[in-house]
C-alpha positions as CSV (number, residue, x, y, z in Angstrom):
1,M,0.0,0.0,0.0
2,T,1.3,3.5,-0.8
3,F,1.0,6.4,1.6
4,A,-1.4,8.2,-0.8
5,S,-3.7,5.2,-1.1
6,D,-3.7,4.8,2.7
7,I,-4.8,8.5,3.0
8,L,-7.6,7.8,0.4
9,R,-8.7,4.8,2.3
10,V,-9.2,6.9,5.5
11,V,-10.8,9.8,3.5
12,G,-13.4,7.4,2.0
13,D,-16.0,9.3,-0.1
14,E,-15.2,12.8,1.2
15,P,-13.5,15.2,-1.2
16,I,-10.0,16.4,-0.2
17,E,-10.0,20.2,0.0
18,A,-6.3,20.8,0.8
19,V,-3.1,19.1,1.9
20,S,-0.2,20.5,3.8
21,I,3.1,18.5,3.5
22,S,6.1,18.9,5.7
23,P,9.5,17.4,4.7
24,K,9.8,13.7,5.0
25,R,11.0,12.3,8.3
26,S,12.8,9.1,8.5
27,H,14.7,7.3,11.2
28,Y,16.4,5.2,8.5
29,R,17.5,7.4,5.7
30,D,18.1,11.1,4.8
31,S,15.3,13.2,3.4
32,D,14.8,13.5,-0.3
33,P,16.4,16.8,-1.5
34,S,13.2,17.7,-3.3
35,D,11.5,17.8,0.2
36,H,13.2,21.2,0.9
37,N,10.6,22.9,-1.3
38,L,7.7,21.5,0.8
39,G,6.1,23.3,3.7
40,S,5.3,26.5,1.9
41,G,1.5,26.1,2.3
42,P,-1.4,23.9,1.5
43,V,-1.7,22.4,-2.0
44,S,-4.5,20.5,-3.8
45,W,-4.7,16.7,-3.8
46,E,-3.7,16.7,-7.5
47,V,-0.4,18.3,-6.5
48,A,0.1,16.3,-3.3
49,K,-0.8,12.8,-4.6
50,P,2.3,12.2,-6.8
51,I,4.5,13.4,-3.9
52,L,2.9,11.0,-1.4
53,D,2.5,8.0,-3.8
54,Y,5.3,5.9,-2.4
55,D,5.5,2.7,-0.4
56,Y,5.8,3.2,3.3
57,D,6.2,1.0,6.4
58,T,3.3,1.2,8.8
59,G,4.9,-1.3,11.1
60,Y,7.1,-0.8,14.1
61,G,10.3,1.2,13.8
62,G,9.2,4.8,13.6
63,Q,7.5,7.1,11.1
64,D,8.9,6.8,7.6
65,C,6.7,9.2,5.7
66,H,5.9,12.9,5.4
67,D,4.0,14.7,8.1
68,V,0.8,15.7,6.4
69,W,-2.5,17.5,7.3
70,V,-5.3,16.6,5.0
71,W,-8.6,18.7,5.1
72,T,-11.9,17.3,4.1
73,P,-15.3,19.0,4.7
74,T,-15.7,17.3,8.1
75,R,-12.2,16.0,9.2
76,V,-8.5,16.8,9.4
77,L,-6.3,13.8,8.8
78,F,-2.7,13.5,10.1
79,V,0.0,11.0,10.7
80,H,-0.2,9.2,14.0
81,E,2.5,7.1,15.6
82,Y,1.8,4.9,18.6
83,D,4.3,2.5,20.1
84,G,6.4,2.7,16.9
85,A,3.5,1.8,14.5
86,T,2.5,4.5,12.0
87,S,-1.1,5.2,10.8
88,V,-3.3,7.9,9.3
89,A,-5.6,9.3,11.9
90,Y,-8.2,12.1,12.0
91,A,-10.1,14.5,14.2
92,P,-13.3,16.4,13.5
93,R,-12.6,19.6,11.5
94,F,-15.2,21.5,13.5
95,P,-15.6,19.8,16.9
96,S,-18.8,20.3,18.8
97,P,-18.7,22.8,21.7
98,F,-17.4,21.5,25.0
99,V,-20.2,20.1,27.1
100,R,-19.7,19.5,30.8
101,A,-20.9,16.4,32.4
102,T,-23.5,17.0,35.0
103,Q,-22.9,15.7,38.5
């Protein structure tokens, strides 16, 4: 599975409105010299997809992909790492107002 296809799997049927890409982090190799042009602001999925269309390891050993933030109409996706395993996670784009639990 490529990084781009994993993002699309999580996005599902929602359109991607924008993508922000930070230079690739890796515990195992140096970043690609072309990464130095990234991070200048959000881009469309059409621009981002070819950059993110590479095989990446979701297993243990640390993040081996770009840091990304992907905006859909209802969610913001990001790279999440837990106990050395990498995944694409998301949070609501517009969270509901905080509601206190009654005692």
